[in-house]
Backbone as ProteinMPNN parsed JSONL, in Angstrom:
{"seq_chain_A": "MEMTYRSEDRYLTIQLSGELDHHAAKNLMDSIDRLLEQTLPVKTFLDLGELSFMDSSGIAVVLRAKRRMEALSGNLVVINIPRQAARVLETAGLGRYVDLL", "coords_chain_A": {"N_chain_A": [[-16.091, 6.307, -13.909], [-12.865, 6.408, -15.108], [-10.205, 5.391, -17.204], [-6.862, 5.793, -17.915], [-3.757, 5.369, -19.653], [-0.219, 4.718, -19.959], [2.479, 3.442, -21.79], [5.753, 2.271, -21.816], [8.776, 0.947, -22.817], [8.045, -1.676, -22.022], [6.985, -1.208, -19.534], [4.106, -0.452, -17.84], [1.743, 1.965, -16.981], [-1.258, 2.371, -15.419], [-3.795, 4.57, -14.902], [-6.405, 5.283, -12.755], [-9.472, 7.016, -12.387], [-12.126, 8.7, -10.666], [-15.034, 6.915, -9.552], [-14.704, 3.71, -8.324], [-16.672, 1.184, -8.393], [-19.108, -1.508, -8.114], [-20.498, -1.219, -10.499], [-18.663, -0.215, -12.312], [-16.559, -2.002, -12.236], [-16.537, -4.511, -13.74], [-16.377, -3.785, -16.513], [-13.988, -2.372, -16.343], [-12.154, -4.375, -15.561], [-12.199, -5.964, -17.876], [-11.182, -4.101, -19.724], [-8.601, -3.664, -18.7], [-7.553, -6.253, -18.96], [-7.473, -6.51, -21.811], [-5.675, -4.451, -22.411], [-3.328, -5.349, -21.132], [-2.836, -7.64, -22.645], [-2.258, -6.46, -25.094], [0.01, -4.845, -24.616], [1.854, -6.375, -23.191], [3.377, -6.09, -20.662], [6.259, -6.034, -18.434], [6.183, -5.008, -15.979], [3.586, -3.538, -14.189], [2.063, -0.615, -13.124], [-0.511, 0.274, -11.11], [-2.235, 3.014, -10.741], [-3.912, 4.667, -8.336], [-4.389, 7.219, -7.595], [-6.237, 9.211, -8.395], [-8.713, 8.305, -7.695], [-11.924, 8.774, -6.362], [-13.561, 7.245, -4.859], [-13.746, 3.884, -3.719], [-15.098, 0.674, -3.628], [-15.552, -2.699, -2.366], [-15.387, -3.992, -4.774], [-13.156, -3.082, -6.013], [-11.136, -4.63, -4.968], [-11.382, -7.039, -6.358], [-10.687, -6.128, -8.912], [-7.975, -5.42, -8.57], [-6.874, -7.914, -7.768], [-7.399, -9.485, -10.031], [-5.874, -8.162, -11.99], [-3.379, -8.631, -10.882], [-3.2, -11.462, -11.093], [-3.249, -11.688, -13.906], [-0.869, -10.37, -14.567], [0.964, -12.084, -13.326], [0.625, -14.303, -14.969], [1.882, -13.355, -17.191], [4.433, -13.43, -16.356], [5.148, -11.188, -14.966], [5.006, -8.231, -12.83], [2.832, -6.592, -10.523], [2.209, -3.414, -9.187], [0.582, -1.402, -6.899], [-0.076, 1.964, -6.696], [-0.031, 5.315, -5.205], [-2.295, 5.379, -3.435], [-5.4, 6.391, -2.336], [-6.627, 7.384, 0.902], [-9.194, 6.292, 1.649], [-9.49, 4.165, -0.178], [-7.233, 2.715, 0.53], [-7.962, 1.775, 3.046], [-9.949, -0.078, 2.344], [-8.434, -1.951, 0.839], [-6.494, -2.732, 2.734], [-8.09, -3.799, 4.782], [-8.969, -6.083, 3.54], [-6.658, -7.485, 3.49], [-4.902, -7.351, 1.375], [-2.3, -6.522, 1.05], [-0.627, -8.643, 1.543], [-0.438, -9.992, -0.801], [-0.084, -8.303, -2.939], [2.011, -5.632, -4.037], [1.65, -2.721, -2.333], [1.918, 0.61, -2.554]], "CA_chain_A": [[-14.789, 5.693, -13.859], [-12.066, 6.646, -16.296], [-8.906, 4.747, -17.196], [-5.875, 6.237, -18.893], [-2.542, 4.582, -19.493], [0.952, 4.989, -20.791], [3.338, 2.273, -21.873], [7.082, 2.593, -22.309], [9.787, -0.078, -22.526], [7.366, -2.79, -21.339], [6.461, -0.76, -18.247], [2.773, 0.079, -18.082], [1.085, 2.661, -15.878], [-2.695, 2.524, -15.615], [-4.317, 5.513, -13.922], [-7.855, 5.239, -12.607], [-10.049, 8.204, -11.76], [-13.567, 8.607, -10.444], [-15.523, 5.956, -8.565], [-14.553, 2.296, -8.665], [-17.696, 0.416, -7.68], [-19.488, -2.718, -8.853], [-20.957, -0.851, -11.841], [-17.505, 0.048, -13.164], [-15.518, -3.023, -12.091], [-16.51, -5.512, -14.807], [-15.812, -3.16, -17.715], [-12.608, -2.025, -16.054], [-11.359, -5.61, -15.623], [-12.076, -6.322, -19.287], [-10.283, -3.126, -20.358], [-7.24, -3.944, -18.233], [-7.145, -7.506, -19.612], [-7.124, -6.207, -23.203], [-4.471, -3.618, -22.399], [-2.19, -6.206, -20.788], [-2.583, -8.501, -23.804], [-1.687, -5.642, -26.167], [1.311, -4.244, -24.284], [2.715, -7.409, -22.606], [4.354, -5.432, -19.787], [6.956, -6.806, -17.403], [5.762, -4.392, -14.718], [2.437, -2.65, -14.316], [1.739, 0.231, -11.987], [-1.918, 0.643, -11.064], [-2.231, 4.29, -10.036], [-5.248, 4.961, -7.816], [-4.327, 8.564, -7.041], [-7.374, 10.06, -8.762], [-9.988, 7.696, -7.301], [-12.68, 9.48, -5.32], [-14.239, 6.223, -4.063], [-13.564, 2.495, -4.129], [-15.711, -0.3, -2.729], [-14.882, -4.002, -2.395], [-15.18, -4.394, -6.167], [-11.776, -2.733, -6.331], [-10.304, -5.778, -4.597], [-11.429, -7.962, -7.499], [-9.929, -5.511, -10.008], [-6.548, -5.544, -8.249], [-6.484, -9.327, -7.796], [-7.404, -9.964, -11.425], [-4.687, -7.596, -12.636], [-2.231, -9.358, -10.319], [-3.162, -12.787, -11.739], [-2.88, -11.515, -15.311], [0.554, -10.056, -14.608], [1.685, -13.316, -13.012], [0.571, -15.137, -16.179], [2.861, -12.772, -18.107], [5.702, -13.44, -15.61], [5.407, -9.802, -14.604], [4.705, -7.794, -11.476], [1.882, -5.493, -10.363], [2.403, -2.545, -8.033], [-0.504, -0.427, -6.755], [0.559, 3.184, -6.198], [-0.827, 6.523, -4.961], [-3.576, 4.865, -2.948], [-6.089, 7.311, -1.432], [-6.897, 6.849, 2.243], [-10.402, 5.455, 1.676], [-9.179, 2.942, -0.911], [-6.252, 1.977, 1.337], [-8.701, 1.053, 4.098], [-10.601, -1.228, 1.705], [-7.405, -2.926, 0.489], [-5.87, -3.234, 3.957], [-9.067, -4.631, 5.478], [-9.001, -7.366, 2.828], [-5.355, -8.125, 3.623], [-4.308, -7.438, 0.044], [-0.876, -6.254, 1.13], [0.112, -9.906, 1.574], [-0.397, -10.559, -2.147], [0.217, -7.272, -3.94], [2.783, -4.494, -3.537], [0.824, -1.514, -2.171], [2.807, 1.727, -2.22]], "C_chain_A": [[-14.085, 5.929, -15.179], [-10.716, 5.974, -16.118], [-8.051, 5.36, -18.293], [-4.617, 5.405, -18.662], [-1.413, 5.151, -20.327], [1.87, 3.765, -20.679], [4.668, 2.686, -22.474], [8.05, 1.506, -21.864], [9.231, -1.217, -21.677], [7.018, -2.49, -19.879], [5.146, -0.054, -18.536], [2.269, 0.77, -16.826], [-0.369, 2.864, -16.268], [-3.197, 3.449, -14.521], [-5.841, 5.45, -13.943], [-8.325, 6.52, -11.939], [-11.557, 8.03, -11.654], [-13.901, 7.59, -9.376], [-15.39, 4.534, -9.093], [-15.526, 1.502, -7.799], [-18.104, -0.764, -8.553], [-19.984, -2.416, -10.26], [-19.78, -0.708, -12.807], [-16.534, -1.128, -13.231], [-15.43, -3.986, -13.268], [-15.898, -4.943, -16.086], [-14.338, -2.822, -17.531], [-11.711, -3.259, -16.131], [-11.154, -6.042, -17.075], [-11.102, -5.389, -20.016], [-8.833, -3.378, -19.969], [-6.721, -5.228, -18.877], [-6.681, -7.246, -21.046], [-5.816, -5.418, -23.289], [-3.232, -4.45, -22.09], [-1.832, -7.123, -21.95], [-1.907, -7.729, -24.935], [-0.257, -5.214, -25.866], [2.313, -5.247, -23.726], [3.785, -6.819, -21.684], [5.063, -6.429, -18.868], [6.611, -6.264, -16.013], [4.623, -3.441, -15.011], [2.232, -1.906, -13.007], [0.269, 0.611, -12.109], [-2.024, 1.856, -10.147], [-3.661, 4.657, -9.639], [-5.375, 6.397, -7.315], [-5.521, 9.454, -7.321], [-8.723, 9.415, -8.44], [-10.648, 8.535, -6.218], [-13.397, 8.496, -4.405], [-13.884, 4.845, -4.612], [-14.273, 1.606, -3.121], [-14.989, -1.63, -2.897], [-14.691, -4.538, -3.809], [-13.755, -4.074, -6.62], [-10.807, -3.845, -5.982], [-10.24, -6.76, -5.756], [-10.622, -7.423, -8.664], [-8.431, -5.707, -9.778], [-6.098, -7.003, -8.339], [-6.449, -9.882, -9.218], [-6.201, -9.428, -12.181], [-3.427, -8.313, -12.151], [-2.096, -10.729, -10.982], [-2.74, -12.683, -13.199], [-1.384, -11.2, -15.448], [1.397, -11.279, -14.275], [1.716, -14.244, -14.226], [1.566, -14.643, -17.229], [4.273, -12.781, -17.516], [6.133, -12.023, -15.25], [4.978, -9.501, -13.178], [3.721, -6.626, -11.514], [2.211, -4.733, -9.089], [1.261, -1.534, -8.03], [0.086, 0.797, -6.067], [-0.465, 4.298, -5.964], [-2.23, 6.177, -4.466], [-4.211, 5.88, -1.996], [-6.462, 6.616, -0.12], [-8.097, 5.907, 2.269], [-10.153, 4.126, 0.973], [-8.18, 2.087, -0.141], [-6.948, 1.185, 2.435], [-9.367, -0.196, 3.53], [-9.568, -2.326, 1.434], [-6.755, -3.547, 1.719], [-6.806, -4.143, 4.738], [-9.133, -6.02, 4.847], [-7.67, -8.112, 2.939], [-4.603, -8.236, 2.306], [-2.802, -7.194, 0.039], [-0.026, -7.512, 1.195], [0.346, -10.459, 0.176], [0.095, -9.582, -3.21], [1.046, -6.181, -3.279], [1.893, -3.259, -3.523], [1.742, -0.389, -1.716], [2.043, 3.031, -2.154]], "O_chain_A": [[-14.647, 5.677, -16.244], [-10.147, 5.982, -15.026], [-8.462, 5.436, -19.45], [-4.442, 4.81, -17.599], [-1.612, 5.938, -21.253], [2.005, 3.155, -19.618], [4.718, 3.36, -23.503], [8.134, 1.184, -20.678], [9.874, -1.665, -20.727], [6.786, -3.404, -19.088], [5.085, 0.838, -19.382], [2.36, 0.217, -15.729], [-0.674, 3.451, -17.306], [-3.042, 3.15, -13.337], [-6.475, 5.55, -14.994], [-7.666, 7.045, -11.042], [-12.177, 7.314, -12.441], [-13.153, 7.415, -8.414], [-15.895, 4.202, -10.166], [-15.248, 1.191, -6.641], [-17.515, -0.993, -9.609], [-19.898, -3.278, -11.134], [-19.896, -1.044, -13.985], [-15.765, -1.238, -14.186], [-14.329, -4.251, -13.752], [-15.004, -5.552, -16.673], [-13.539, -2.969, -18.456], [-10.624, -3.196, -16.705], [-10.053, -6.44, -17.455], [-10.295, -5.84, -20.828], [-7.939, -3.314, -20.813], [-5.565, -5.282, -19.296], [-5.614, -7.711, -21.448], [-4.966, -5.691, -24.136], [-2.193, -4.27, -22.726], [-0.653, -7.358, -22.214], [-1.076, -8.283, -25.655], [0.594, -5.218, -26.756], [3.517, -4.995, -23.781], [4.976, -7.033, -21.908], [4.547, -7.505, -18.567], [6.732, -6.965, -15.009], [4.677, -2.645, -15.948], [2.23, -2.498, -11.928], [-0.142, 1.206, -13.106], [-1.916, 1.735, -8.927], [-4.508, 4.923, -10.492], [-6.369, 6.745, -6.678], [-5.792, 10.373, -6.548], [-9.765, 9.918, -8.862], [-9.993, 8.957, -5.265], [-13.798, 8.858, -3.299], [-13.739, 4.666, -5.821], [-14.085, 1.751, -1.913], [-13.922, -1.681, -3.51], [-13.898, -5.457, -4.011], [-13.221, -4.731, -7.514], [-9.769, -3.99, -6.627], [-9.166, -7.257, -6.097], [-9.936, -8.188, -9.342], [-7.706, -6.113, -10.687], [-5.055, -7.294, -8.923], [-5.561, -10.663, -9.561], [-5.57, -10.165, -12.938], [-2.514, -8.567, -12.936], [-1.0, -11.115, -11.388], [-1.957, -13.504, -13.677], [-0.719, -11.712, -16.348], [2.445, -11.486, -14.886], [2.728, -14.898, -14.48], [2.037, -15.421, -18.058], [5.198, -12.213, -18.097], [7.321, -11.704, -15.232], [4.631, -10.403, -12.416], [3.767, -5.785, -12.412], [2.462, -5.331, -8.042], [1.003, -0.883, -9.043], [0.675, 0.69, -4.991], [-1.596, 4.242, -6.446], [-3.226, 6.638, -5.024], [-3.63, 6.198, -0.959], [-6.591, 5.393, -0.069], [-8.017, 4.828, 2.856], [-10.558, 3.076, 1.471], [-8.273, 0.86, -0.16], [-6.566, 0.051, 2.721], [-9.351, -1.252, 4.163], [-9.797, -3.492, 1.759], [-6.495, -4.75, 1.747], [-6.369, -5.148, 5.298], [-9.331, -7.015, 5.545], [-7.578, -9.265, 2.517], [-3.761, -9.119, 2.141], [-2.109, -7.62, -0.884], [1.175, -7.457, 0.93], [1.224, -11.299, -0.02], [0.623, -9.986, -4.246], [0.827, -5.84, -2.117], [1.436, -2.803, -4.571], [2.283, -0.434, -0.611], [2.631, 4.078, -1.885]]}, "name": "protein", "num_of_chains": 1, "seq": "MEMTYRSEDRYLTIQLSGELDHHAAKNLMDSIDRLLEQTLPVKTFLDLGELSFMDSSGIAVVLRAKRRMEALSGNLVVINIPRQAARVLETAGLGRYVDLL"}
């Protein structure tokens, strides 16, 4: 699992690549938390376009990022969702809580 990001004018894009499973989720959540605290974005885009696999641990990652953004009075949008990851997120009903594009 690899995470890259870019921040500009309080807009943050976090791009994930590789496999998002339970082994990667905890470290990833901690990394995202630190990044949000450093950049204080008003909008964060979580780009899943380079994920090759995501299990249910990805749900926890998305929900935690959503809660952190709400605490900052900001918004989270999940973008470029691969088909396999979309099935995981849709099965969990995450579209009711998070913008999935």
